C-alpha distance (Angstrom), angle and dihedral (degrees) to the residues before:
residue distance angle dihedral
M1 . . .
L2 3.80 . .
R3 3.77 117.1 .
K4 3.78 116.4 -119.7
N5 3.79 126.0 -123.6
I6 3.78 95.4 19.4
E7 3.83 112.7 156.7
V8 3.79 117.5 -129.1
P9 3.81 113.0 -166.1
L10 3.77 122.0 -158.1
L11 3.81 87.9 -123.9
D12 3.80 132.0 3.2
L13 3.79 110.3 -157.4
K14 3.80 91.2 168.2
A15 3.81 89.8 64.5
Q16 3.79 90.7 53.8
Y17 3.80 91.8 46.6
R18 3.80 92.2 53.2
R19 3.82 89.2 58.9
I20 3.80 94.3 55.2
R21 3.80 104.0 22.7
A22 3.82 96.7 121.8
E23 3.81 94.4 47.9
V24 3.79 93.1 46.7
S25 3.80 92.6 47.6
Q26 3.79 90.9 51.4
A27 3.80 92.1 48.1
I28 3.81 92.0 50.4
D29 3.81 92.0 45.9
E30 3.80 90.1 54.5
V31 3.79 90.3 55.5
L32 3.80 92.1 45.9
E33 3.79 90.9 50.9
S34 3.80 91.1 50.0
Q35 3.83 93.2 45.5
Q36 3.81 87.0 -151.2
F37 3.80 103.0 130.9
I38 3.81 105.8 156.3
L39 3.81 117.7 68.3
G40 3.82 108.6 -50.1
S41 3.78 130.8 125.8
K42 3.83 97.5 -36.7
V43 3.78 92.0 55.5
Q44 3.79 92.9 43.7
R45 3.80 90.9 50.1
F46 3.79 92.9 50.3
E47 3.79 90.8 47.3
E48 3.81 89.0 54.2
Q49 3.81 91.8 48.3
A50 3.81 92.2 48.0
A51 3.80 91.9 48.4
S52 3.80 90.0 50.6
Y53 3.82 92.1 48.9
L54 3.80 91.6 48.4
Q55 3.81 92.8 42.8
S56 3.78 86.6 -127.2
D57 3.79 128.8 142.0
A58 3.79 93.3 -131.0
A59 3.80 139.6 17.6
I60 3.80 119.3 -175.5
G61 3.79 120.8 -164.5
V62 3.81 116.1 -136.5
A63 3.78 137.1 173.3
S64 3.82 99.5 -94.5
G65 3.77 145.6 -13.0
S66 3.79 89.2 -100.6
D67 3.80 90.1 55.8
A68 3.80 89.7 47.8
L69 3.79 88.7 60.2
L70 3.78 93.5 43.8
L71 3.80 94.6 47.9
S72 3.80 92.1 46.8
L73 3.79 92.2 53.9
M74 3.79 90.2 45.3
A75 3.80 90.3 51.8
L76 3.81 88.5 55.3
G77 3.80 90.3 51.9
I78 3.82 93.6 -117.7
G79 3.78 113.3 163.6
A80 3.80 145.5 116.8
G81 3.79 112.9 2.8
D82 3.80 92.9 23.9
A83 3.79 130.8 104.3
V84 3.80 134.2 -156.9
L85 3.81 126.2 -157.9
V86 3.79 111.7 -128.1
P87 3.83 137.7 162.3
T88 3.78 115.1 -102.9
F89 3.81 91.5 -142.8
T90 3.79 103.2 73.1
F91 3.79 143.4 85.0
F92 3.80 115.7 -58.4
S93 3.80 98.7 -110.9
T94 3.80 91.9 63.8
A95 3.80 88.7 71.6
S96 3.81 100.3 24.7
S97 3.81 90.1 62.8
I98 3.81 87.6 60.4
A99 3.80 95.0 45.6
R100 3.82 93.8 46.9
L101 3.80 88.9 63.4
G102 3.79 92.4 52.8
A103 3.79 92.3 -106.1
M104 3.80 124.3 125.3
P105 3.79 124.4 -111.3
I106 3.79 109.4 -139.8
F107 3.77 106.4 -155.8
L108 3.79 122.7 -142.6
D109 3.77 131.4 -173.7
I110 3.79 125.9 -106.1
D111 3.76 133.5 -118.3
P112 3.83 101.6 -100.1
E113 3.81 91.3 -141.6
N114 3.80 96.3 62.3
Y115 3.85 110.3 8.6
L116 3.82 90.9 -119.4
I117 3.78 129.6 126.8
D118 3.79 108.0 -78.6
P119 3.82 112.5 -125.5
K120 3.81 88.3 -154.5
S121 3.81 89.7 58.1
V122 3.80 89.6 49.5
E123 3.79 91.8 49.7
A124 3.80 92.9 46.6
F125 3.80 92.1 49.3
L126 3.80 93.7 49.9
K127 3.79 92.4 45.7
E128 3.79 101.8 39.9
R129 3.79 106.9 27.3
C130 3.80 104.8 33.1
R131 3.77 131.3 77.5
P132 3.81 132.7 -163.8
H133 3.79 110.6 -84.4
P134 3.82 112.9 -108.0
D135 3.80 91.4 -117.7
G136 3.79 89.8 57.8
Q137 3.81 93.1 -115.7
G138 3.79 113.4 119.2
L139 3.79 129.9 -51.8
M140 3.79 135.5 -45.3
E141 3.78 135.8 -160.7
P142 3.83 101.7 -117.0
K143 3.81 100.3 -144.4
S144 3.81 96.2 53.3
R145 3.81 94.7 22.3
S146 3.80 87.1 -135.2
R147 3.78 117.4 157.7
I148 3.82 112.8 -120.3
R149 3.80 104.6 -126.0
A150 3.78 108.8 162.5
I151 3.80 151.0 2.3
L152 3.80 117.1 -128.6
P153 3.82 109.3 -161.9
V154 3.80 116.9 -172.1
H155 3.82 119.8 -144.8
L156 3.78 90.0 -147.0
F157 3.83 125.4 -159.7
G158 3.84 90.3 -3.6
Q159 3.81 95.7 -57.5
C160 3.79 122.5 124.7
C161 3.77 122.9 -121.9
S162 3.78 119.5 -125.9
M163 3.79 95.4 -96.3
T164 3.81 103.0 175.7
P165 3.83 96.2 72.0
L166 3.80 90.9 41.1
L167 3.80 90.5 53.1
S168 3.79 89.8 50.2
L169 3.81 92.0 50.7
A170 3.79 92.2 46.3
Q171 3.79 91.8 51.2
K172 3.80 92.8 46.4
H173 3.80 94.2 50.8
H174 3.83 98.8 33.3
L175 3.79 94.5 -114.2
H176 3.78 131.1 151.6
I177 3.79 122.4 -125.8
V178 3.80 119.8 -142.2
E179 3.80 112.0 -175.9
D180 3.79 120.4 -146.5
V181 3.81 102.0 -147.9
A182 3.80 97.5 163.9
Q183 3.81 92.0 125.9
A184 3.79 101.6 32.5
F185 3.81 113.5 57.6
G186 3.80 104.3 150.9
A187 3.80 97.0 28.2
R188 3.79 123.4 120.3
A189 3.79 125.8 -148.0
L190 3.79 118.9 -139.0
L191 3.80 108.6 -127.7
S192 3.78 95.0 174.0
Q193 3.78 137.6 -10.1
R194 3.81 92.5 -75.1
V195 3.79 104.7 18.9
S196 3.79 126.8 79.7
K197 3.79 133.0 163.7
P198 3.79 133.5 -165.7
V199 3.78 109.7 -92.2
G200 3.77 111.7 -107.9
T201 3.80 92.6 44.0
I202 3.80 99.3 71.9
G203 3.79 102.8 71.3
D204 3.79 128.2 45.2
L205 3.80 93.3 -81.0
G206 3.80 135.6 7.4
C207 3.80 121.7 -149.7
F208 3.80 121.0 -153.6
S209 3.79 133.7 -174.1
F210 3.80 126.8 -149.1
F211 3.79 95.0 -167.0
P212 3.83 105.4 148.6
T213 3.82 94.6 -105.7
K214 3.82 94.5 59.6
T215 3.80 127.6 102.1
L216 3.80 85.4 -104.7
G217 3.77 103.1 30.4
G218 3.78 130.8 171.8
M219 3.78 129.2 -149.7
G220 3.78 92.1 -100.1
D221 3.78 134.6 -4.0
G222 3.78 124.8 -31.2
G223 3.77 142.5 138.2
L224 3.79 145.0 -173.6
V225 3.79 139.6 -146.1
A226 3.81 118.4 -151.9
T227 3.79 125.0 -167.0
D228 3.79 141.4 154.1
K229 3.81 92.0 -149.2
K230 3.78 113.4 94.7
D231 3.79 95.2 -157.6
L232 3.81 91.5 54.7
A233 3.80 92.6 44.8
D234 3.80 90.2 52.1
K235 3.82 91.0 49.4
V236 3.80 93.3 50.2
R237 3.81 91.3 48.7
M238 3.79 89.9 50.5
L239 3.80 95.4 44.4
R240 3.83 94.3 49.4
V241 3.84 89.7 64.0
H242 3.80 99.2 51.2
G243 3.80 92.3 -77.7
Q244 3.78 90.1 -66.3
G245 3.81 116.9 166.5
S246 3.79 95.7 178.9
R247 3.78 129.3 -4.4
Y248 3.81 109.8 -50.4
H249 3.81 92.2 -10.3
H250 3.80 111.1 110.5
L251 3.78 122.0 -161.6
A252 3.81 94.1 -177.5
V253 3.78 140.8 2.3
G254 3.78 101.7 -92.4
L255 3.79 137.8 160.0
N256 3.77 138.2 -94.2
S257 3.79 94.1 -116.7
R258 3.78 115.0 141.3
L259 3.79 131.2 150.4
D260 3.80 104.8 -123.0
A261 3.77 122.3 -129.2
I262 3.80 97.2 -114.3
Q263 3.79 91.6 55.7
A264 3.81 90.8 45.7
A265 3.80 90.9 52.1
I266 3.81 92.0 49.8
L267 3.80 92.5 46.0
A268 3.80 91.2 50.6
V269 3.80 88.3 58.7
K270 3.79 93.2 46.6
L271 3.80 93.9 46.2
R272 3.80 88.4 66.6
Y273 3.82 88.9 61.8
L274 3.80 98.8 39.8
D275 3.80 98.5 99.6
Q276 3.80 91.2 47.8
W277 3.80 91.7 48.5
C278 3.81 92.1 48.2
E279 3.79 90.6 52.0
E280 3.80 90.4 49.0
R281 3.80 89.9 52.0
I282 3.80 90.2 50.7
Q283 3.80 90.7 49.8
R284 3.79 90.6 53.0
A285 3.79 90.9 48.3
H286 3.80 89.2 54.3
L287 3.80 90.6 50.3
Y288 3.81 90.6 51.3
Q289 3.80 88.2 50.6
N290 3.81 92.0 52.3
L291 3.78 94.0 44.5
F292 3.79 93.8 49.0
S293 3.80 91.7 46.3
G294 3.79 88.6 62.8
T295 3.80 95.0 54.0
G296 3.80 98.3 71.4
L297 3.81 88.6 -133.5
V298 3.80 100.7 102.6
R299 3.81 114.3 112.9
D300 3.80 87.8 14.9
K301 3.79 120.9 56.1
I302 3.79 88.2 -4.4
I303 3.79 99.0 55.7
S304 3.78 96.2 -168.5
L305 3.80 145.0 -15.3
P306 3.80 124.5 -144.7
A307 3.78 115.6 -89.9
P308 3.81 110.8 -106.0
G309 3.82 93.4 -127.7
N310 3.79 129.8 -143.2
E311 3.79 130.9 -108.3
R312 3.80 89.6 6.7
S313 3.81 93.4 -56.8
H314 3.81 87.1 145.5
V315 3.81 120.8 40.6
F316 3.81 96.3 174.9
N317 3.75 103.2 -126.2
Y318 3.80 79.1 169.0
Y319 3.79 129.8 14.3
V320 3.79 103.1 -139.3
I321 3.79 124.3 -175.6
R322 3.81 130.2 -179.6
V323 3.78 116.3 -128.9
Q324 3.77 144.8 172.2
Q325 3.82 116.2 -112.0
R326 3.80 89.4 18.7
D327 3.79 98.7 172.3
D328 3.81 94.2 46.2
L329 3.81 90.2 48.6
K330 3.79 91.6 49.7
Q331 3.79 91.2 52.2
Y332 3.81 91.6 46.7
L333 3.80 92.2 51.8
R334 3.80 91.7 47.6
G335 3.78 88.8 54.3
H336 3.81 88.3 56.3
G337 3.80 95.7 49.6
I338 3.81 97.3 -98.2
Q339 3.80 117.1 129.7
T340 3.79 120.0 -147.1
E341 3.79 134.1 165.6
V342 3.79 139.4 -152.9
Y343 3.80 115.1 -127.3
Y344 3.05 99.5 -152.5
P345 3.82 128.5 -0.4
L346 3.83 97.6 177.1
P347 3.80 127.1 31.7
L348 3.77 116.9 -128.2
H349 3.80 96.5 -113.3
L350 3.82 88.5 63.9
Q351 3.80 96.3 46.7
P352 3.83 111.6 118.9
C353 3.81 92.8 -124.2
F354 3.81 90.3 60.6
A355 3.81 95.5 46.4
H356 3.81 90.1 109.1
L357 3.81 88.7 69.0
G358 3.80 88.1 69.7
H359 3.79 101.4 -126.8
R360 3.78 121.4 156.4
Q361 3.78 138.8 -161.9
G362 3.79 107.3 -78.8
D363 3.80 97.1 32.8
Y364 3.82 93.2 108.3
P365 3.81 106.3 24.6
N366 3.81 98.7 175.7
S367 3.79 92.5 54.8
E368 3.78 93.8 42.7
L369 3.79 92.1 51.4
A370 3.80 91.4 48.1
T371 3.81 91.6 55.5
S372 3.80 89.7 60.3
Q373 3.81 96.1 46.7
V374 3.82 111.5 33.5
L375 3.79 121.1 104.6
A376 3.79 126.5 175.3
L377 3.80 114.3 -143.2
P378 3.81 127.1 -157.2
M379 3.81 109.7 -68.3
Y380 3.79 129.9 167.2
P381 3.81 135.2 121.2
E382 3.79 94.3 -99.6
L383 3.81 95.0 51.4
T384 3.81 107.6 126.5
S385 3.78 126.3 -133.5
E386 3.79 89.0 -120.7
Q387 3.80 90.5 56.4
Q388 3.79 90.6 49.7
E389 3.79 91.3 49.3
I390 3.79 89.7 52.6
V391 3.81 92.0 50.4
V392 3.80 92.8 51.4
Q393 3.82 93.3 42.7
K394 3.81 91.8 52.6
I395 3.80 91.2 49.2
K396 3.80 88.5 50.5
D397 3.81 90.3 48.2
F398 3.81 91.1 52.2
Y399 3.78 94.3 54.4
R400 3.80 94.7 40.9
K401 3.81 96.9 48.8
């Protein structure tokens, strides 16, 4: 029998900390004893470990996932007069990193089945709405006359984008690919029936976030850029320290964006557990699937559940369902001690700061519909089966009342 009045948080970082408290404390103490807080051996060691895990030639620690995106675009030389293709249903920094450089985010709709950028939408845009650039190099968007420089797919909620068609389009049209992997560290993208690669290592650069809520989260802000291209790795390393080539000699105007040693030490501990935690997330996703299947609500009040994924192509940073009466359900669950969240309530093309781009309600119907239906349920490795049963039972109670 289920216990009454049990609280179910959206995320319980304290539960994770209890599992690794001694190791984390030791790692922090080592940094405190060294008094070397900025870059240094701890950061270099974590970068090497992350590169090995990702099977990438280089991994560069930076101050945040947002900075990882910004530095990657800077390393590619993207700026005024350029444009980057990006989904409109994503976290703000995916597009703000483009706009901050004076470039234009070109929003595209999502695949309604998975919330990810739709390769068919990308292909249609490049074929139907772009023209050859007057200088003969690549494509441009005719209205703004912006040169199309890159595609920025987002591996949203822990689920991998379909990278094979995006790679083909990028190669055909001489575009870069910058992967936003903020929510998917540990996931692997299927490139063929038997071949998969860690996300973030498929395009030109991969951008990771270590915000505490992520599959690999720090105890504060942090980020990482992964790449197999030495010239890009060198540029990111230079740009993260104010564009400094040698001490007090600046080759470019960069940022102050360094992963600090305490975060690197903590992340090195957590990286050892990442595969286990991803598998535990997947197990809990499967249990949700089984529990919801027994309610009789799926494909009715519960519009859809996330696909389980294959070969760890979904690591469930968030477990996001689509439901009828989303806001009323969210309020009902809150009243019964169950935390949920809406990722995201307003697509980027309708954000006030992008009003100058001229988008209107109805331009991207799949994304706009998703914003009114998505609901993230509690999901973390330490989530108990009893807690999951309570979540599903309360959702069932709401729709049956």
